[in-house]
C-alpha positions as CSV (number, residue, x, y, z in Angstrom):
1,X,43.6,13.4,-25.8
2,X,41.3,16.1,-24.5
3,X,38.7,15.0,-27.0
4,X,38.9,11.5,-25.8
5,X,38.5,12.6,-22.2
6,X,35.4,14.7,-23.0
7,X,33.8,11.7,-24.8
8,X,34.5,9.5,-21.8
9,X,33.0,12.0,-19.5
10,X,29.9,12.3,-21.7
11,X,29.5,8.5,-21.9
12,X,29.7,8.2,-18.1
13,X,27.3,11.1,-17.7
14,X,24.9,9.6,-20.2
15,X,24.8,6.4,-18.2
16,X,24.5,8.1,-14.8
17,X,21.8,10.6,-15.6
18,X,18.9,8.2,-16.3
19,X,19.7,6.2,-13.2
20,X,19.9,9.3,-11.1
21,X,16.6,10.5,-12.3
22,X,15.0,7.1,-11.9
23,X,16.2,6.9,-8.4
24,X,14.7,10.3,-7.6
25,X,11.4,9.1,-9.0
26,X,11.5,5.9,-6.9
27,X,12.3,7.9,-3.8
28,X,9.5,10.4,-4.3
29,X,11.5,13.5,-5.2
30,X,9.9,13.6,-8.7
31,X,6.8,12.2,-10.5
32,X,6.9,10.4,-13.8
33,X,5.5,13.5,-15.4
34,X,8.7,15.4,-14.4
35,X,11.0,12.8,-15.9
36,X,11.8,14.4,-19.2
37,X,12.5,17.8,-17.6
38,X,14.7,16.2,-14.9
39,X,16.7,14.2,-17.5
40,X,17.3,17.5,-19.4
41,X,18.3,19.4,-16.3
42,X,20.5,16.6,-15.0
43,X,22.3,16.2,-18.3
44,X,22.9,19.9,-18.7
45,X,23.7,20.8,-15.1
46,X,24.0,18.0,-12.6
47,X,24.7,20.3,-9.7
48,X,21.5,22.3,-10.3
49,X,19.6,19.0,-10.4
50,X,21.1,17.9,-7.1
51,X,20.4,21.3,-5.6
52,X,16.8,21.0,-6.7
53,X,16.4,17.6,-5.0
54,X,17.9,18.9,-1.8
55,X,15.6,21.9,-1.6
56,X,12.4,20.0,-2.6
57,X,12.7,16.8,-0.6
58,X,10.7,13.7,-1.2
59,X,7.3,15.5,-1.5
60,X,5.8,12.8,-3.7
61,X,6.8,9.8,-1.6
62,X,3.3,9.4,-0.2
63,X,2.1,8.5,-3.7
64,X,3.8,5.1,-3.5
65,X,2.9,4.2,0.0
66,X,0.1,1.8,0.8
67,X,-3.0,3.6,1.9
68,X,-4.4,0.9,4.1
69,X,-3.4,-2.4,5.6
70,X,-6.6,-4.4,4.9
71,X,-6.4,-7.9,3.5
72,X,-6.5,-8.0,-0.3
73,X,-9.8,-8.9,-1.8
74,X,-10.3,-12.5,-2.8
75,X,-13.1,-13.8,-5.0
76,X,-13.5,-16.9,-2.8
77,X,-15.7,-16.3,0.2
78,X,-14.0,-16.9,3.5
79,X,-16.0,-19.1,5.8
80,X,-15.3,-19.7,9.4
81,X,-16.9,-23.0,10.0
82,X,-18.2,-23.5,13.5
83,X,-18.3,-19.9,14.5
84,X,-21.1,-18.7,16.8
85,X,-22.4,-16.3,14.1
86,X,-22.7,-19.1,11.6
87,X,-24.5,-21.3,14.1
88,X,-26.9,-18.5,14.8
89,X,-27.6,-17.9,11.2
90,X,-28.2,-21.6,10.5
91,X,-30.5,-21.8,13.5
92,X,-32.6,-18.8,12.2
93,X,-32.8,-20.2,8.7
94,X,-33.6,-23.7,9.9
95,X,-30.4,-25.2,8.4
96,X,-28.0,-27.7,9.7
97,X,-24.9,-26.2,11.3
98,X,-22.0,-26.1,8.8
99,X,-24.3,-26.0,5.7
100,X,-23.3,-22.5,4.8
101,X,-19.8,-23.6,3.8
102,X,-19.6,-24.1,0.0
């Protein structure tokens, strides 16, 4: 009976450890390069792993944040037909207004 209990605990731990480490990576506590070490630590001593996360904090969280809020690049040029700038450019080049649009 004791053997069965140990095997059940090991199976539960084996399923919980990878998820716990993956969650720590997603939240910025660890990097992907630390994954193998974290899996080993968490499997052998889960309390030490939790203590490590508590002390370190999410120091790598900035790596997954967006660095700017600019519009994504598109290969299609964006024309604003009828704008004052377009009219001025057309006038300087001797083109009909609206002829810059492709």
